[in-house]
N, C-alpha and C positions, 0 to 999 in steps of 0.2 A: 693449332690453329682453331680447327674445326670443335676440338674437344673444348677449348676455351670458349668458343663462340657458342656451344650448347651450353655449358655452365652459365653464362652470363643472359643467356635467354630465359633458363630455368629459374635464375633468381629474380628475372624481372617480373615472371609470372606468379612468382611466391609472394613479390612485394605487393602486386597488384591484387591478388587474393586478401592478403591481410590487411588492404585499404578498402574492401569492398564492404560496401550497406547493402545487407540481407532485406530484402521486401517479401513482402508475403500476406497470405491472409488465411482465417483460421474460421473453421465452420463446424456447426454441431454435425457429428458424423450420422446421426439418424434422420436427422430433418434436412440436412443441406443448408440450415439458416447460418447467415453470417453471426459470430459471435464478438459483441463489444465489451471492451475493458477486459480482456486477456493478458495474463501477465507474460511478458517474453524478456528473460534476462539471461546474462551470463553468470554462472554460479560462481560467488566468492568476490565478484567484482560489482563495481557501482553501475556496469552496464547494462541500461535495459530499457524497456518503451511498453506501452500498453497498446490494445488494438483500438481503432476508432469506432465508429458508429457502423461502419460497413465491416470491420471484421481486418481491417488492414491496417498493417502495421510495418515500419522502416527502421531496422535495427543496424547502427553504425558499428562496427566490431573493433575498431581504432588500434588495429595491429595485433589483435589478440593471436594467440597461437590456433593453428587449426584443429588441433586437438582440444580445445575450450569446449566447455560442457554449456549449452544452451537447453534452459528448462522452461517449458510453455504451459501455464497453468491457469486454472480458476477454479473458486470454489464451485464443486458440486461437478468438476469432471476429473478424468484420471489425466493426471499429468503426463504428458510427454517429453522427453529427453534423447537430445541430441548433440554431435559435436557439430562445430561452425562446418567441417568438412563435409559433413551429411547434408549441411541445408545450402551450403553451396553447388551442390551435386542433384539434389533433389527438386521436384516441382515446388512450385511456391505455396499450393494448396495444403495446408495442415487442417486434419481433421481430430475433433476431440470427441472423445466417448463420454457419454453422463455416467457418473457414478455416484448415485447417493451415499451420502455418509450414514453410516450404520451407527446408530445412538443406542448407548444400554437401557435397559428397562428404566422409565420415569415415572413414579406416582404423580398422577395429574389431582390437584387439590384446588379450590378456590382460593384466592390470595386475596383477603379481607382485611389484612392486619394495616397497621399504621404504614405510612409512607415516611422514608427517610432517605436523607442525601449521604452519598458514599464518593469519597474522590476528596480531588482538592476543590474547595470552592471559594478560595481567594480572587478577588475581583481587583487586586493591584499586581503590580510587576515587581515585588520585592525579590524577586530572582530573575531579573532579566526578561529576556523575549527567547522564545523558540520560532521557528516554522518552517515553511517549503519555499523555495524561489524559483523562478522562472516561468515560462508558459509549457513549453514541451520538455525540458531537460528534468521538470519536476515529477513528473508522471513516474507512478510505480514507488516514489519515496514514502515513507511512514514515519509517523510520529506518534506516541500515545504514553502511557503512564500503568504503573502497577494501582488496582482497586481492589481492595479488600471487602469483600461481599459478606463474610462470616460464614460459619458452619453450616447454618439453615440455608435451604432453596430460596431465592427472592427472584422476583418478578421485576425484570428492567422495563420501567414505565418512560424515561425521558434521559436524553443525553444532553447534557449542559456544557458549551464551549466557550471559553472567554477569548473574544477576538480582539487583539490590539488594535489591528487594522489590516485591511487586505485591500490590493489592487483591483480585484474584479467586482464585476456586478454580481457573478455567481462563481463559487468554487464546488465541484462534486467532488465527494469522498466515497471511498469504499471502507464499512466499518468492518474491523477485524477483532475478535475476541478469542483469544488463545490461553492455553494453559502456560505457566511458568516453570521452567528448568535451568537450574543454576544460574537464578536471576536474570534471565532473558527469556522474551516471547519463545514458545515451542510449539505444540499440535494446536492448529484450527479447531476452534469448537462451534463455529456456525457452520449453519447447514445449506445456505442460501446467499447469493450475494444482495447487501444490502448497501444502497446507493444514497449519499446523503446530500442534499443540496445546501450549501452554506451561502445566504446573500448579505448576511449583516455585516455592513463595514466597521463597527466596532460595537465592543460591551458584548454583553451576554445573548448567545442563541440556544433556544431551546429545540431539540428536535424530539417529536414524537416518536416512542419504538413499542407503542404498546400493541400494534397490530402484529408483530414479530412475533409475539409469545416467546421471548428469551427469559429462558428460567436457568440461573447459576448460582454456584456457591463456590465458598473458598476464595483462593486470589487470582484474579484473571489479569492477562493483559490486554487493556485497551487501545487499540489503536487506529488511527485514521491514515489511509490510504491517499493519495492525490491521483485522480483520474482524468480530471478533465477542468478546465477553466474557460470562462467565455470571452469572445474576442475583445470585448471592450475592455479597457482598464486604465488605470493612470498609475505609473510608477510611484513607489514611496522611496522618500531619502532614507539611506541607512548608512551612517559614517560619512554623510559628503558624496555617496554614489546614489544614483536612482536605479531601484531596483523593482521588478513586478514581482510580488510575493504575497503571501498571506503570514501574519504574526500573533503568536499567541501568547497571552500574558503567563508568567510562570512564578512560581513561590518556590523559594529556598527553605531548605531544610525541612520539606514534605515529599513522601511519595521518592518518585524518581521520572526519569525522563528516557523513554525507549525510542531507540532510532535507526533507521537504516536507509541508505541513500543509495536505492535501485532494488527492483523488484527481487533480484536473488543476491542482493548484496550481504554482509553479514551483520548482525545486530549488535548494538552499543548500548551500553546502560549509564548514563549519567545519574548517580546516586542522591546528588546534591540538592536538585531542585525537581518540581514536578511542573507541565503545564495545567493552567486551570481547567480541568475537565473533573466533571462529576457527574454520577447518575443519581436520578431519583427511582429509588426501587420499592416493591411493597411487600411486605411478609406475609 
């Protein structure tokens, strides 16, 4: 009977651990300052979140194994890897070490050539709609497309986003530009966090990128990661249901749609349509 009681107690503790929410705070290891918009995700699952303005996060593990791997990362910092068991047993303060990305040699030249548009410029929704929903559960989700820049390096002047509708007064997105391997986004090419506010309720939104001096060539995966939304908002009716979301127009038979539903979720590729995102670039 004692052995059975011990087993029941152990099982109860295990269940409690599996139901736990991990709460913590992420700091810059050198300065001790709080880091906002840090990604925290359980690898290969949609479970993840992002730190708030004070570096605080709360991650619901939803019954994952204690051996499940959690990755904590942000552009410009060395990522940290833990198991859920590690995080349950350690203090809630996590420190990230700054790790500037080392770039290859770049020949700087003046960009005085013509401006051109690259990407999906359609303003209709012939390919339907795509987007991100929720207020908290959407944090860390990404959506984007393939952009063909050509063999010669170009300067990215502006990003154009065709908004079908959005619930919020303002949505904040982190810009990602990655290489493409096997038709999926791969290595991050940006060296700094670029947070883009989107206030447009519908229609084309233009975001100036000229101050970031972004120079790229070849095929890139350009994606937007949803990091935060304003408290104010009105739900949008979708198939008879009211949802808080932001929706983008999509064009069929052009490009593709890259998406992942979680900071550390796996990438997917829909090759049949592309969100209406395009860049103005200068040669």
